[in-house]
C-alpha positions in Angstrom: 0.4 -1.4 -26.1 -0.6 -0.5 -22.5 2.1 0.2 -20.1 2.5 1.8 -16.7 3.6 5.0 -18.4 0.8 5.0 -21.0 -1.8 4.5 -18.2 -0.2 7.4 -16.3 -0.1 9.4 -19.5 -3.9 9.0 -20.0 -4.4 10.3 -16.4 -2.1 13.3 -17.1 -3.7 14.2 -20.4 -7.1 14.0 -18.9 -6.1 16.6 -16.3 -4.5 18.8 -19.0 -0.8 18.0 -18.2 2.0 17.1 -20.5 3.1 13.5 -20.9 6.0 11.6 -19.3 8.5 9.2 -20.7 9.3 7.2 -17.6 8.0 6.9 -14.1 11.7 7.4 -13.0 12.2 10.7 -14.8 12.5 13.8 -12.6 9.6 16.3 -12.1 6.4 16.3 -10.2 4.3 14.6 -13.0 6.5 11.5 -12.9 6.8 11.5 -9.1 3.0 11.5 -8.7 2.5 9.0 -11.4 4.9 6.6 -9.7 3.3 7.2 -6.3 -0.2 6.5 -7.4 0.1 3.9 -10.2 0.7 0.6 -8.2 -1.4 1.7 -5.1 -4.3 2.6 -7.2 -4.0 -0.6 -9.3 -4.1 -2.7 -6.2 -7.0 -0.6 -4.8 -9.0 -1.4 -8.0 -7.9 -4.9 -8.2 -9.0 -5.4 -4.4 -12.3 -3.8 -4.9 -14.0 -6.5 -7.1 -13.6 -10.2 -8.1 -12.1 -9.4 -11.4 -11.9 -12.7 -13.3 -8.5 -11.7 -15.0 -7.0 -11.3 -11.4 -8.1 -14.5 -10.0 -5.6 -17.2 -9.2 -5.6 -20.5 -7.2 -2.8 -22.1 -5.4 -1.9 -24.7 -2.8 -0.4 -23.0 0.3 2.8 -24.1 1.8 2.9 -24.9 5.4 4.7 -22.3 7.6 7.9 -23.5 9.5 7.2 -20.8 12.2 5.5 -21.7 15.5 1.7 -21.8 15.2 0.5 -19.9 18.2 -3.1 -19.8 17.1 -6.4 -21.8 17.9 -6.1 -23.4 14.5 -4.2 -26.6 13.8 -2.3 -25.2 10.7 -0.7 -22.0 9.6 0.1 -21.4 6.1 2.4 -18.8 4.1 0.4 -16.7 1.8 1.9 -15.9 -1.6 3.4 -12.3 -2.0 1.1 -11.6 -4.7 -2.2 -12.0 -2.7 -4.2 -8.9 -2.5 -7.3 -10.4 -1.2 -8.2 -14.1 -0.4 -11.6 -14.9 -1.7 -12.2 -18.3 -0.4 -10.4 -21.8 0.6 -11.0 -24.6 -1.7 -12.0 -28.2 -1.1 -8.9 -30.6 -2.0 -11.4 -33.1 -3.5 -13.2 -31.0 -6.1 -11.8 -27.4 -5.6 -15.1 -26.1 -4.8 -15.6 -23.4 -2.0 -15.1 -24.5 1.5 -17.2 -23.2 4.4 -14.6 -24.1 6.9 -13.4 -21.3 9.2 -10.0 -19.6 8.5 -8.3 -16.4 9.3 -5.6 -14.2 7.9 -3.1 -12.4 10.1 -0.2 -10.5 8.3 1.1 -12.8 5.6 -0.2 -16.1 7.2 -3.5 -18.0 6.8 -4.8 -20.1 9.8 -7.0 -23.0 9.3 -7.9 -26.5 10.4 -7.9 -27.7 6.8 -5.0 -29.6 5.3 -3.9 -29.3 2.5 -4.9 -25.7 2.1 -6.0 -24.3 -1.4 -7.1 -20.8 -2.0 -8.7 -18.7 -4.5 -7.5 -15.2 -4.5 -7.2 -11.8 -6.3 -3.5 -11.2 -7.0 -1.3 -8.3 -8.1 -0.8 -7.7 -12.0 2.8 -6.7 -12.6 1.9 -6.8 -16.3 -0.4 -4.0 -17.4 -0.8 -5.5 -20.9 -3.0 -8.2 -19.2 -5.5 -5.6 -18.0 -8.6 -5.4 -20.1 -9.5 -2.1 -21.7 -12.5 -1.3 -19.5 -10.4 -1.7 -16.3 -7.7 0.3 -17.8 -10.2 3.1 -18.3 -11.3 3.0 -14.8 -7.7 2.7 -13.6 -6.5 5.9 -15.3 -9.5 8.0 -14.2 -9.0 6.9 -10.5 -5.3 7.9 -11.0 -6.3 11.3 -12.4 -8.9 11.8 -9.7 -6.0 11.4 -7.2 -3.5 13.7 -8.9 -5.8 16.4 -10.2 -5.8 18.6 -7.0 -2.1 18.1 -6.3 -1.3 19.6 -9.7 -4.2 21.8 -10.5 -5.8 22.7 -7.2 -9.0 22.4 -9.1 -11.7 20.7 -6.7 -14.4 20.8 -9.4 -12.2 19.1 -11.9 -11.6 16.4 -9.4 -15.2 15.9 -8.6 -15.9 15.6 -12.4 -13.2 13.0 -13.0 -14.2 11.1 -9.8 -17.8 11.0 -11.4 -16.3 9.7 -14.7 -14.3 7.0 -12.9 -17.5 5.8 -10.9 -19.1 5.3 -14.2 -16.1 3.5 -15.7 -15.6 1.3 -12.7 -19.4 0.2 -12.9 -18.9 -0.3 -16.7 -15.9 -2.4 -16.1 -17.7 -4.5 -13.6 -20.6 -4.9 -16.1 -18.4 -5.8 -19.1 -15.6 -7.9 -17.3 -17.5 -9.4 -14.6 -20.1 -10.9 -16.9 -17.3 -12.9 -18.6 -18.0 -16.2 -16.8 -21.0 -18.5 -16.2 -21.4 -20.4 -13.0 -21.4 -24.1 -13.2 -25.0 -25.2 -13.5 -26.5 -26.3 -10.3 -28.0 -29.9 -10.3 -31.9 -29.7 -10.2 -33.6 -31.6 -7.5 -36.9 -33.0 -8.4 -39.5 -33.5 -5.9 -42.0 -36.3 -6.1 -45.0 -36.7 -4.3 
């Protein structure tokens, strides 16, 4: 089963290091694993519209004073890494209305406010294997110089990561099909 520790152990093994049993154990390997795991996971999640990380939610209006040019201010969920779009309250299709994010608030003239977003993934068992491959290689590329001082190994692992990331996009990103567009027939 995939876990934070197993992903970090894949990274450590790739750079020729011993395995750890916990991110909280003492030692530089566990400390670096703990330092890089969540930040790197969120970096990769934010870098692409992964279908497994997409969520949709109706936002709650913020009780704070709205000091913006927009009519409404909404509180974003703490799990939001990147808002992809606002959604129509009629058919949940993408809206083209203007909106802005400042801090943890979304400003818009739209009410109610629905968003589609990339969210955090606290449970690594939900990560698809091609994504896990890219994740552990990216973690390894960040740790390798700190542990081994080997720049050429870092370059090689980063190249492996780049290929794994593109493979993950091709495999995972291809797991959906857009809703068919109505055909418009022209007559003379």
